[in-house]
N, C-alpha and C positions, 0 to 999 in steps of 0.2 A: 532661747525666741528665736526663731531665725529674722535676719534683719528683712525678708521680704514681706513676714507677716505684718510690720507695718503700715500692708496697700490698704489694711482694713483703717486706717486714721480715714480713709474717701467714705467712709460707710455711710457717715450721719450726710453729706454732700448732693449721696447719688441718690440716698432716698427722698431728699428733698426734695433735688432736683426733677426727681418721678412726677412728685405731686404738684409741680408747677407745670410740668409738661403734658402731665394725661389732666389736674383738676377732679376733678366730684374724686369721690372717697379717695380718688391713690393720695388725696393732700396727711391722710390720716396715716399711709403705711408709714409713716417715719415715727413718729411716735409709736406705737404699735407695737415698732422692730427695739426703737433702742431703749425707750420706755414700758418695755413691755417681755417679750420674746427673748433679751437681756441678759433684764434682772431676774426672770424666772431661770435661764438657766445658767448662770450665773450665783444660787443656792445647790448648785452639786459642783457643777465644776469651778472649784477651786483655785486650781494650777497647784504649779513647782515652786517649794522653794529653794533650788538648785539655782546655782549662781556658775559662770562660763572662764573658763581658765583668763586669762593677760592676752596668751596673741590671742586669742577668737574674741577679745573687745577689741583690741589695737585696729583690726582685720573691717568690726562692724563700724567705729569710726569712721574711716575712711572708706568707706566701703562706696559707691560711686550714688545706690538707691538712699544711702541716710541724706545725704545729700538734695538729692533729687525730689525724696517726699516731704520735707520741710519746705524748700523751696516752690516748690507748684502748693504750697498753701494760699500764696498772696494771688492771684490769676484767678483759681476756683473760688474761693471768697470771696471778689470783686465781680463775679462771673455772675456765682448768686444773686448776691445783694441786687446786680441790675435787672438782671431776669423780675423775681421778686420784682420792684419795682412798675417794671410794662405791667403786670398783671394786674394790680395792683384794684382796674375799674373794672376789669373783666370778673369777677369771682363774689360770692357770695357772701356773707360776713358769714358763715361757716369754714365754706373754705379758706376764709382768708385768715381765720383764725390758728388749723392747720397749717398755713405756708409761713405763718409767722413764729409756732413750732418748731420745726423743718430746719427753716432758716437761725432762727434762734441760737438752735441748738449746738448748727454748727458755728456760727460764730462764736459762740462759747469754747468749741472742743476743738475748731480752728483757729481762730480768729487770738482767744484771747489765752488762748492753751499754746497755737504756733506761737506769737509772740513772745510768751515767756521762757520757750526752751530758745530761739536763739535773744530774746534780750540777755538773758546769765554768755552767751559768747561774747570774746571779745574786740572780733573784728567789726567796722565802726560797718557794714556794706548790712549784716545781721542786727546790729542794732538798731537800723533804720528801717529795713525791714521792718521788723520790731513793731516799734513806733506807727509806721502803717499800720499795721494790723490793727491798731486799739486803735489808730486810730478810727478807720470805717469803724471800728467798733464804741465811739465817742469812749471810753476810758483809757483813755494818755498818764494820763497820774499815774497808771496801774508801773509805768515803766523805770517811774524815779521810788514810788513806795514801797514793791515788791523788792525790788534790788537793795534800793537801801536804806528802808524800816523795814520789812518785815523778817527779814534774816537774821538781820543783826538785835530781833528785841523777841522773836518769834518765843512764846508758850509764856510771857509775864504779863503785868498789866498795862505796859505800855502801847503792849502791840494787840490794836484795832483787829484784826484779822485771825486773831486767838479768840474759839469760843472758849468761856468759863464753865464748868460741868452745873447742867441742872438751866444755862443758855438755850430759850429758844430758838430758834431758824428764823425768827422772825424779828426777836429782838437783837438779833446778832446784825439780818440785815443794815438794821438803823446804826448800831455798830461801826458793823465796818466800813462803810461808804461815805459816811458819814465823817470819821475817823481817819478813813484810808486818804481820800482828801484833803482833811485836816496837817495828818503825816506829810501828806507830801510838798505841801505849801513852806511848810516849815523848815524842812530840808531843804529848799530849796535858800531859805530865807536866812538858813545856818552858813548858805554854798555864797551864796553872794555876800554877803555879809564880810567873811571871811577876804573874802577880793575886794571888797571895795565898791562895791558895785551897788547899786538902786534896788529894790527890790521893785520896780514899777518902771520894769523895762524893757524889752524883747532878751537882754541876758536869765527872764524868770522862765526855764520854762514851764514852767504852770499857765504863765501868761498865754506864753506862745501855743500851746495846745487847743487852751478855754477858743482861739482867735478860731488856730486851724479846724477846732470840729462846731463851732458856729456857722465858718465860710463855708466846711462842708456840705452839712442841712442847709445852711440859705442858697446854696446849687441846687444841690437837688430839687428843692423847692421850686426854682425857680424855675430850672430846667422840665422839668416833670410832672410839678406839680405839690401842693400842702400837704394831699390824700398823703405819694409818695413817700414824704420827708415825715411826715407822723408817720408811718408801718416801716420806714426804716430806724429810725425812733427807737418803739419796740421793739421790734426786733433786736437791737442793742441792750434797749435793758434786758429781754430775757436771756440775753448769752451773759451778761454781766452778772445776773441772779445763779442764774448756770455755776458761774466760774464759783464768787459769793458761797456757794450752795455746798460748794467740793471744801472751798478753803472751810467752813467750818467742819464738821465733819475732817478734816483732815489733823486737827490738833485740840479735838472738842477734847476738852475738861484736862488738858495734859501741863503743868508748870516747871516751872527750871530752878529747882534749888539756890538760892543762898547760900556763900561756904560760911566759913568761921569769918573769915576777913573782909565779906559783906558784899564781894565780886560775885557776880551771877556763874554758876556750870558751866560749860562751855555747852554746848548742845549735842542731842545725841540720839540714838537713833529711839531712846524710850518718851523724848518729846514731836515722835509725827505718827501718826494710825498710819500702819500700807497696808497691802496689799496682794495678793498673786492670782486675784483673780483674771485667767491669759484675753479673753476677750475688752475687757474694760483697758488692762495692756496695751493692746497694738490698736488698737482706737483712743488711747488719750498721750501715744508718744511717752507709755512706762510711767504715766505721773504718780500711778499706785503705789511703787516704790519708791514713796516720798519721801521715808526717812535721806535713805542712802543721795536723795534730792539736797536736802540740807545739811547734812555732812559735806558733801562733795559739789556743790553748786556749778563747779564747772562740771562736773562728767556725761558724756554723750547720754543723750537718749538711754541710746540702748543699748547701756553696759551698766545700770543702775543695777543694784548689786536688793537681795534681801539681807537683814539684817537679822538675827533672832531676837533679841533683843526689842524690837518694836513691839509695838500693841499689833494688833494685826485684825482687820476689819471685817465687821461679819459677816459681810453680802460684799459686794462689786459695783463700782460704782455710779451704777443707774438705778441696782434700790435700795441703793445706801440717800440718793438726791432725794425718791417716793423716800424713807424714810425717814427720811429728816422734814418733810412736808406735816409729819401724825407728830408734835411735840413729847404728847404723851411716852408715847412710843416708842420713839427712839431715844430718848433718854433712859427707860427701863432699860433696851437689852443695851447702850452703848453701856451705861454705868455697873450696870454686870459684867456685861461685857471684861470693864476695864479697873472691872475688881478683879474678877480671876484672872483676868493673861498678870496683875502685880503682886499676886500674894506667891509667900513663898513657898518652894515646891518643901512638899515636907521628905 
């Protein structure tokens, strides 16, 4: 997939921007395209399993565009959020709902997903930018829990971001939202205890994150107004739930087995649902190739590979989000898909 194809990462904020600019029924263009048209297109357009060679992968990772597209996320998302705040008092309720969906989707696909990509980089600038993106998403503990918790515990009972077989999305939301914050706090407690530092100090990242998020929300309320602060919070909640919905189906029903020694097996392709749907790949920084990401978390997003041992999602990410909202249908389709793909070849 050409590196320039990832310009479609900006599709969600572009459609949301059209709605903010024109108002009226234009605010519903975003959900129509992102959750309707794309879902339908990817029923037939499943993409290719092809992987590129090492030389092309190296060129992609070093290409100026791959850096530009990731570093453009923060200013674009911030501009979108500020524009929405100034529109709050000049739109109807039904327009506001459409705007919240559009900007909230952008918070999930650009803000949190962009922070996910940057947070796996080793340099300080990437990590600070990831924290900023999570600050405006009011989801800063994700930076701790995902990198130090989820990647180590994926597909185990100790990982709140792994959905159990037959678990509904709504049950999973409660599990992952509470469990993620609890695990992040415990990770900080363990780290500070080893350093002989108090958890009730600013050395605790969880306390710093809470203060920063409260300060941001308070500043918006004072500067623009309480209504604007409330809308920003609703947008963040929408983005968070969208992110957690993708978490729901990325590891649904998959379990890491214990070896005879009692140790867990290493994370492998069989522990993540993946997909090759091209639209989902370009608008989500290749997130659908999720199995390779879990095996090689530091691998550049443009070079994530298709691994044939990974179970394949029946739909693209937009379609999977809609399907997850209907638990009986979701579990029926996913359980049948998983059973078929795990069955030994005859």
